[in-house]
C-alpha positions in Angstrom: 2.1 -18.7 6.6 1.5 -18.7 10.4 -0.8 -15.7 11.9 0.8 -15.0 15.4 -2.0 -13.7 17.9 -0.5 -10.2 18.8 -1.2 -8.8 22.4 -1.9 -5.7 20.4 -2.2 -4.5 16.6 -0.5 -5.3 14.6 0.7 -8.8 14.4 3.5 -10.5 12.6 2.7 -12.9 10.0 4.9 -15.8 9.5 4.3 -17.2 6.2 6.2 -20.2 5.7 4.3 -22.6 8.2 1.2 -21.5 7.0 1.8 -22.1 3.5 3.2 -25.8 4.3 -0.1 -26.5 6.1 -2.2 -25.0 3.0 -4.3 -28.2 2.7 -5.8 -27.1 5.9 -5.0 -30.3 8.0 -4.5 -28.1 11.2 -5.4 -24.7 12.5 -8.4 -22.6 12.7 -11.2 -23.7 10.5 -12.9 -20.2 9.4 -16.5 -19.5 10.0 -17.2 -16.1 9.0 -19.5 -13.7 10.6 -22.6 -13.1 8.3 -23.7 -9.8 6.6 -26.4 -7.8 9.0 -24.5 -8.2 12.1 -27.2 -10.2 14.1 -26.0 -10.6 17.5 -26.0 -14.3 19.0 -23.5 -15.6 21.7 -22.1 -18.0 18.8 -21.6 -15.3 16.1 -20.0 -12.9 18.5 -16.8 -15.2 18.6 -16.8 -15.4 14.7 -14.4 -13.3 12.8 -15.3 -10.4 10.7 -14.0 -10.0 7.4 -13.5 -7.0 5.3 -12.9 -8.2 1.8 -10.9 -5.0 0.2 -10.7 -5.5 -3.7 -9.3 -3.5 -6.4 -6.7 -2.6 -9.0 -3.2 -2.0 -8.1 -2.5 1.3 -6.4 -5.9 1.9 -5.7 -5.1 2.7 -2.0 -5.7 -1.1 -0.6 -2.5 -1.0 1.7 -2.8 2.3 3.4 -6.8 2.1 3.5 -6.6 -1.4 4.7 -3.9 -0.8 7.3 -5.8 2.1 8.6 -8.8 0.5 8.8 -7.3 -2.6 10.7 -5.9 -0.2 13.2 -9.1 1.3 13.7 -11.2 -1.6 14.5 -8.5 -3.9 16.1 -8.7 -6.3 13.1 -5.5 -7.9 11.6 -4.7 -7.1 8.0 -3.2 -9.0 5.1 -2.5 -8.2 1.5 -2.7 -11.1 -0.7 -1.2 -9.6 -3.5 1.9 -9.6 -1.4 1.8 -13.5 -1.8 1.8 -13.7 -5.8 4.6 -10.8 -5.5 6.7 -13.1 -3.1 6.3 -15.9 -5.4 6.9 -13.8 -8.9 10.2 -12.4 -7.1 11.3 -15.7 -6.1 10.6 -17.3 -9.5 12.8 -14.5 -11.1 15.6 -15.1 -8.3 15.6 -18.8 -9.3 15.2 -18.3 -13.0 12.1 -20.4 -13.1 9.7 -19.5 -16.0 6.6 -17.9 -15.3 4.7 -19.8 -17.8 5.6 -23.1 -15.8 2.5 -23.3 -13.7 3.3 -26.7 -12.1 7.0 -25.5 -11.1 5.6 -22.1 -9.9 2.9 -23.9 -7.8 5.9 -26.0 -6.1 7.6 -22.9 -5.1 4.7 -22.0 -2.7 6.4 -24.4 -0.3 9.8 -22.9 -0.5 8.7 -19.2 0.1 10.4 -19.0 3.5 9.2 -15.4 4.0 7.9 -13.5 7.0 6.1 -10.1 7.2 6.8 -7.9 9.9 4.2 -5.8 11.7 4.9 -2.6 9.7 4.5 -4.7 6.5 8.2 -5.3 5.8 8.8 -8.2 4.0 11.9 -10.3 4.9 13.5 -13.8 3.4 15.9 -15.0 5.8 17.6 -11.8 7.5 17.2 -10.1 3.8 14.5 -7.3 3.4 13.1 -7.8 0.2 10.3 -5.4 0.3 11.3 -2.8 -2.2 12.3 -5.4 -4.6 8.6 -6.8 -4.7 7.4 -3.4 -6.3 10.3 -3.3 -9.1 9.4 -3.1 -12.6 10.2 -6.7 -13.3 7.9 -8.1 -10.9 5.4 -5.9 -11.7 5.9 -6.9 -15.3 5.6 -10.8 -14.5 3.3 -10.9 -11.6 0.0 -11.0 -13.7 1.2 -14.0 -15.5 2.2 -15.7 -12.5 -1.1 -15.1 -10.6 -3.1 -16.0 -13.6 -2.2 -19.9 -13.4 -5.0 -21.9 -11.8 -2.5 -24.0 -10.1 -0.9 -21.2 -8.2 -4.2 -19.8 -7.1 -5.3 -23.1 -5.9 -2.1 -23.7 -3.9 -2.4 -20.1 -2.2 -6.3 -20.1 -1.5 -6.1 -22.5 1.7 -3.5 -20.6 2.9 -5.2 -17.3 2.7 -8.7 -18.9 4.0 -6.2 -20.1 7.3 -5.7 -16.3 7.9 -9.3 -15.6 9.0 -9.3 -15.8 12.9 -11.0 -13.7 15.5 -11.6 -11.1 15.9 -11.4 -10.1 12.5 -9.6 -9.7 9.3 -9.0 -6.8 6.7 -7.8 -8.6 3.6 -7.0 -7.2 0.3 -6.6 -8.4 -3.1 -8.3 -8.6 -6.6 -10.4 -11.6 -5.8 -11.1 -11.7 -2.0 -14.8 -11.1 -2.3 -15.6 -13.2 -5.4 -13.5 -16.3 -4.6 -11.5 -16.3 -1.3 -14.1 -15.0 1.1 -17.5 -14.8 -0.7 -19.3 -15.0 2.6 -17.5 -11.9 3.9 -20.1 -9.6 5.7 -18.4 -6.4 4.2 -17.1 -6.1 0.7 -15.2 -3.1 -0.8 -14.3 -2.5 -4.5 -11.5 0.0 -4.0 -11.0 2.1 -7.1 -9.0 5.3 -8.8 -8.4 6.3 -12.1 -5.8 5.0 -14.1 -3.8 8.4 -13.9 -4.0 8.7 -10.2 -2.9 5.0 -9.5 0.0 5.7 -12.0 1.0 8.7 -10.3 1.2 7.0 -6.9 2.8 3.9 -8.3 5.4 6.1 -10.1 6.2 7.8 -6.5 6.7 4.7 -4.9 8.9 3.2 -7.6 10.7 6.3 -9.1 9.7 4.8 -12.4 8.5 7.1 -15.3 4.9 8.1 -15.3 3.9 7.2 -18.7 5.8 3.9 -18.4 3.9 2.8 -15.2 0.4 4.2 -16.8 1.1 1.8 -19.7 2.0 -1.1 -17.4 -0.7 -0.4 -15.2 -3.3 -0.5 -17.8 -1.7 -3.7 -19.2 -2.2 -5.2 -15.8 -5.9 -4.2 -15.2 -6.6 -6.1 -18.6 -4.7 -9.1 -18.0 -6.2 -9.4 -14.4 -9.8 -8.7 -15.6 -9.4 -11.3 -18.4 -7.6 -14.1 -16.7 -9.6 -17.4 -16.5 -8.8 -18.3 -13.3 -10.4 -15.9 -10.6 -10.5 -12.9 -12.7 -10.4 -9.1 -10.9 -13.9 -8.2 -10.7 -16.1 -6.3 -8.4 -18.4 -8.7 -6.6 -22.3 -8.0 -6.9 -22.6 -7.0 -3.5 -19.5 -4.8 -2.9 -19.4 -1.2 -2.2 -17.7 1.0 -4.6 -15.5 3.5 -3.0 -13.5 5.8 -5.4 -10.1 7.1 -3.9 -9.3 9.5 -6.6 -8.7 12.8 -5.1 -10.0 11.6 -1.4 -7.8 11.5 1.6 -6.9 8.2 3.2 -8.4 9.0 6.7 -11.6 10.0 4.8 -11.8 6.7 3.1 -10.9 4.7 6.1 -13.8 6.5 8.2 -16.6 5.5 5.7 -15.2 1.6 5.7 -15.1 1.5 9.4 -18.3 3.3 9.6 -19.8 0.5 7.1 -18.1 -2.2 9.1 -19.5 -1.0 12.4 -23.1 -0.7 10.9 -22.7 -4.2 9.9 -21.4 -5.7 13.5 -18.1 -5.2 13.6 -18.3 -2.8 16.2 -18.7 -5.4 19.2 -15.2 -6.8 18.1 -13.1 -3.7 18.6 -11.6 -4.3 21.6 -11.2 -8.2 21.3 -7.5 -8.0 20.0 
């Protein structure tokens, strides 16, 4: 999964190469700017990470992308990795309970993400397929395997590069980048989140709501990296709040913690 440095936002993410070097033998070794934003010559060159966690359909994608644009940072939704792996496992008929086989598939994702967030395998756009009910149903089981999470964690860490990164997921602030200077826990009511996902997929609201509640329970109760709010994360409820207002709040928080000096360093 190679992050190509852009001359302007947003970048193209080429996933395959980064995943194949996921053991960290090459590339950037991340050193994340610490909270508080103390200005030193060394710290000024360190990447500023915003850890954006929360349950499904809480607004992470729209808010994360908007925040990244505003600050001149890169953006990546780590949930895409688990959805990609789940989709590939279903396509190949791999049992989602086979943790070892799933971990082996990580090296064979061969998937790119374009600047607008569309996901490609070869020349085929598979973006919409990643949000279909079959993937929704299976992704929690896939992401619950410790072997899968271990296989993907170094690739996620390798995305941390100057000037900064908005990284969205469910365990960014607790597991992937616990040293992030700004952690946000994005939330919304289950009903609001189900309405959003229903509009996105066309699925019946009640069925989507039931699936959403089931996934919340699975994600929060799994043994490996359960979905949980970091103790120092700022809670932001997006229910009934316009995305631009949420983005402004997070941008203001980031700048108050030292991100403002990085805005023009893309």
